[in-house]
C-alpha positions as CSV (number, residue, x, y, z in Angstrom):
1,M,-10.3,-13.2,-106.1
2,N,-12.8,-14.1,-108.7
3,T,-11.3,-16.6,-111.2
4,T,-14.6,-17.7,-112.7
5,G,-14.5,-14.7,-115.0
6,K,-11.1,-15.7,-116.4
7,N,-12.1,-19.3,-116.8
8,S,-15.3,-18.4,-118.6
9,F,-13.4,-16.1,-121.0
10,L,-10.8,-18.8,-121.7
11,D,-13.6,-21.4,-122.2
12,S,-15.4,-19.1,-124.6
13,A,-12.2,-18.3,-126.5
14,V,-11.4,-22.0,-126.8
15,A,-14.9,-22.8,-128.0
16,F,-14.7,-20.0,-130.5
17,L,-11.3,-21.1,-131.8
18,S,-12.3,-24.7,-132.1
19,Q,-15.0,-24.0,-134.7
20,P,-13.9,-25.3,-138.1
21,V,-14.8,-22.0,-139.9
22,V,-12.6,-20.0,-137.5
23,Q,-9.8,-22.4,-137.9
24,A,-10.0,-22.3,-141.7
25,I,-10.0,-18.5,-141.7
26,L,-7.0,-18.4,-139.3
27,G,-5.2,-20.9,-141.4
28,I,-5.7,-18.9,-144.6
29,L,-4.6,-15.7,-142.8
30,I,-1.4,-17.4,-141.5
31,L,-0.6,-18.8,-145.0
32,L,-1.2,-15.4,-146.5
33,I,1.1,-13.6,-144.1
34,I,3.8,-16.2,-144.6
35,S,3.4,-15.9,-148.4
36,I,3.7,-12.1,-148.3
37,V,6.8,-12.2,-146.1
38,A,8.4,-14.8,-148.4
39,Y,7.5,-12.8,-151.5
40,Y,9.1,-9.6,-150.2
41,T,12.2,-11.5,-148.9
42,L,12.7,-13.1,-152.3
43,L,12.1,-9.8,-154.1
44,K,14.8,-8.2,-151.9
45,L,17.3,-11.0,-152.6
46,R,16.5,-11.0,-156.3
47,G,16.9,-7.3,-156.5
48,S,20.4,-7.4,-155.0
49,S,21.5,-10.0,-157.6
50,M,20.0,-8.2,-160.6
51,D,22.8,-5.7,-160.8
52,N,25.4,-8.0,-162.3
53,T,27.7,-5.4,-163.9
54,D,30.0,-5.4,-160.9
55,S,30.2,-9.2,-160.9
56,L,30.9,-9.2,-164.7
57,E,33.7,-6.7,-164.2
58,L,35.2,-8.9,-161.4
59,I,35.0,-11.9,-163.7
60,R,36.7,-10.0,-166.5
61,K,39.5,-9.0,-164.1
62,N,39.9,-12.6,-163.0
63,F,40.3,-13.7,-166.6
64,E,42.7,-10.9,-167.2
65,E,44.8,-12.1,-164.3
66,M,44.7,-15.7,-165.7
67,R,45.9,-14.4,-169.0
68,S,48.8,-12.5,-167.4
69,E,49.8,-15.6,-165.5
70,G,49.7,-17.7,-168.7
71,D,46.8,-19.9,-167.7
72,I,44.8,-19.0,-170.8
73,S,46.0,-17.7,-174.2
74,E,45.5,-14.3,-175.6
75,A,42.9,-15.6,-178.1
76,E,41.0,-17.3,-175.3
77,Y,41.0,-14.1,-173.3
78,R,39.8,-12.0,-176.2
79,R,36.9,-14.5,-176.8
80,I,36.0,-14.5,-173.1
81,N,36.2,-10.7,-172.9
82,A,34.0,-10.3,-176.0
83,S,31.4,-12.6,-174.4
84,L,31.5,-10.7,-171.2
85,K,31.2,-7.4,-173.0
86,G,28.1,-8.8,-174.7
87,G,26.7,-9.7,-171.3
88,M,27.4,-6.2,-170.0
89,N,25.8,-4.6,-173.1
90,S,22.7,-6.7,-172.8
91,S,22.2,-5.8,-169.2
92,I,23.1,-2.1,-169.2
93,P,23.7,-0.1,-172.3
94,R,26.8,2.0,-172.0
95,S,29.2,3.6,-174.4
96,D,32.7,2.3,-174.6
97,P,35.2,5.0,-175.5
98,N,37.6,2.5,-177.0
99,T,35.1,1.4,-179.6
100,K,35.0,3.2,-182.9
101,S,31.7,4.7,-183.9
102,N,30.1,4.2,-187.3
103,S,29.1,7.8,-187.6
104,P,29.6,9.5,-191.0
105,R,31.9,12.2,-189.4
106,E,34.8,9.8,-189.2
């Protein structure tokens, strides 16, 4: 078996990788790959939290339960509900069938 071919290949690879320019390029490539993976991971996490209408509805239901149990007053509940509706309207415009329209037909 001829092991001198393998040793010469490893020696030349180590010599090539020990050059400062090659190390700098490899370091930059590794940082770039890590940055891209982190960016897409954060983008995916942020995208899942951007749709907050479900969480606002859950919060509203929790406050409704607190009102029914007597933990908060009716006035407090109305104030909280108005704030939450304002949050819902600012994120996703939707029409509320319970609200009266200011159209001239009425």
